N, C-alpha and C positions, 0 to 999 in steps of 0.2 A: 776467096768470095767475097766481093766487095761491099760495104756498107751502103746502103740506098737513106738516100736524105732528100726532103724539099732541098732544091736550088736555093745556096745563099749568096749572095754575091752585094755586099755592101755598096761597092763606088761603082755600081751600074749606071748606063748612060740611060736616057731615054731617046726613041727617036723624036716624041715632041714632047714640050715642056710639060712636066702636069702640072692641075689644077689644084690650087689647095683646098679648094669647095671639094671637090672628089673626096677628102682624107676627113671629113665633118658629118657626121651620121646626118641624115634627112630630118630625124625626131629627135635631135638634140637640143638641148636651154640655147645654144650660142649661136642655131640658124634662127630659134625660135623669136629669140634677143634682136637678133638682125632681121628678121623680115617683120617684126612688130615698129621697130625705131625707122626702118625703112616707110613703111605705109604713114609712120605721123610724118616724116618727114616732108611726105608727098601732099598730106595733108597742111603744113604749114606750121605742124608744132614746132619746132627748133627756132621759128624764127627770131626767138629773145635770143639765141646762141650768136644768130649771125649779125644782128647788129650793132654786137658791142666792136664789129670790123668794120674797117674802113670799106666803103661800095666801091672805089675808083683803085683798088689795087695796089696802092702804095706801103711802102714801109715792107716790115718784118713780114714775112710769109709764114701763118701759121699751121699749125695740124687742122684738118676740116674736124669741124664740132661735132659730125656725126659721128665722124669714128672715135672722136674721143668719148664721148657719151655712151658709145655701144661698147668700150672695151671697158670702161668705170659701171654701167649696169650690171653688165655678166661678172664683171667680178665682184662685183657688193653682191649679187644676187649669190653665189658661190661661198664666197664669207671671206673673200682676198679684197681687206680694207686698206694695206700698207703699198702705199705708191712707190718703194722701190720691189716687193713682190710683183704688184701690176707688171711695173719695167721688165725683170727678169723673167716673166711669163711670157712677154711679147716675144721674147725667142726661141723660147724654149716647148711654149706648149701650142699645140696643132690650132686649135679653138680660139686660143688669144688672136695668131698669128694671124687665123681666117678674119676676123673683127675686123683688126689694124689694116686690114689688106698688106700686109705683109711689111709695115712700116715699126718704127720702134723708138717712137718718145721717149727721153728720159724719164727718169725720176720727176726729177724738177720741173718737167714739163706738164706731168701728169700731177701732181702737185696744187702747184700753179693756174692749172683748168678747174682745179674743184674749187679752190679757193677763189680766184676769179668769179666764180660763176656760183657761188655755193645757194645764194637765195633761188636761182632760176633752177639749177640742179636738184636743189629739194622738191620743188614742187613738179617738176618735171618727172622726177622719181616716182613721187606720188601719184602722179598721173598714169605713167604705164603701172605699176600694180595693181592701181583700180580697174586698168581694162581687164588685165588677168584675170582679176578676182573677177569681172564680170560675164566674164569668157569660162567660167565653173572653178579656174584652178585655187586648191587650197592651199599650194605653194609655189612659191618660185623661186627652185634653187633650193636654197636653205632658210626663206623667207618665209615665216608663215602668213597666208594671207585675210584667213577667218581669225577673227578676237574669241572665237565662242571655243568657251572653258570645254563644255560637254559637247561632244561628238554626236553628230544626229540633230545637233538643237533646232527646231522647227523653227520660220520668220527669222532669221539672222535680221537684227536691229541694223539697215543700211549705215548708219552715222555712227553705231559703235564698231562696225567694221573699218570706216573711212579714218575713223581716230586711230584704230589700231595701227593701220598700214601708216599714218603720219608718225607715231611713237616709233613703229620700227624703220622710216626713214630716219628722223631723228638720232637713234641710237648707232644707225650703222654708220651717217656724216662723223657723229660725235668720237665714232670710235676710228676712223680715219683720220681725223684731226689730231687726235691722240695719240694712234701710230706713228704718223708723221714728225709729230715735234718731238717722240720720245726717240726714234730711229735717229733725228738730226742731232740728240745731244750725244747716245751712243755710238753710230757709227754701224755701217753695215758688214767693213772689212770685207767687200767682193761676195760675202754672202749671203744671202736670202731661202726663203723658204717657200717651195709652191704651194699650191692650194689643197692639199692631202698632207701636211706638214714638212715634210721631211725637208732636209736641208740639201741644196744645188750648187755649182758654182757657175757664175754666168760669165763669159766673155775672159776667162782667164789669160785670153795673148792681150787684151787691150788693156789691160788693169794692169799686168806685170810687166810686159813689154817682153818678154819671156813666150816660153815655150808650156804645153800645157801640163808636161812633167814637172819643170821647175817650178810653177806654180804650187800643184799637189804637194811636192817637200816641203815648199815656206809654209803651205798651209798646216800641214800636219806636225812642223814643227811650232808654230804658234798656236797648236790646239783646238783649232776652227772648222779642222775638214772633218766631214761625217762617211765621204764615199759613195753614200747612197743616193739613188733618185730614181724618183718613180715618174713615171709619164703618163700623163690624164689626167681627166677630172671625173 
């Protein structure tokens, strides 16, 4: 009597190329961030980021500001402030790959974008969170939008909520700056944490010039390999 399992074929080929959009739930935070920022872009709210680049198209071709903002805003909302971790998740996490359109800016590009647009990014992040609060959201991922200490407090003061959102944005950007500075000193050694705190190994073939098995042996000898990876946010 043969055992009955759901068919499993890891190397299955698809007759039509799959769309990564199909792998992200309609009601997910990633979809919400993408739709919100797309609408803000249509309304010209991202112009402050565009004007920093040459209009004639000459020079180095940078990543699109909308893509960079979607990755940063989503990452910051779920508690990922390290540029190295964001870069790693752009390869391993479906939601990040969806937001980036399968592009993979490295951690220096992500860090430089934050540093080169720090004032505009702070103001834009405050505007995004304020719109979410006006829409009735109490949280945006892990970011609390309501500054009230007592749940159900009637007639919350709008200025107090805005001050709370600004303080949250300042805290997140300060943490991002500190994390990048700390990792620049200590080095990541090819390992990074994902959004849930588990260690994962990114691009072993590129980093070592060998296969994943030799990389695993080397990492275990160095005492850095944890072996476990958790998928999803």
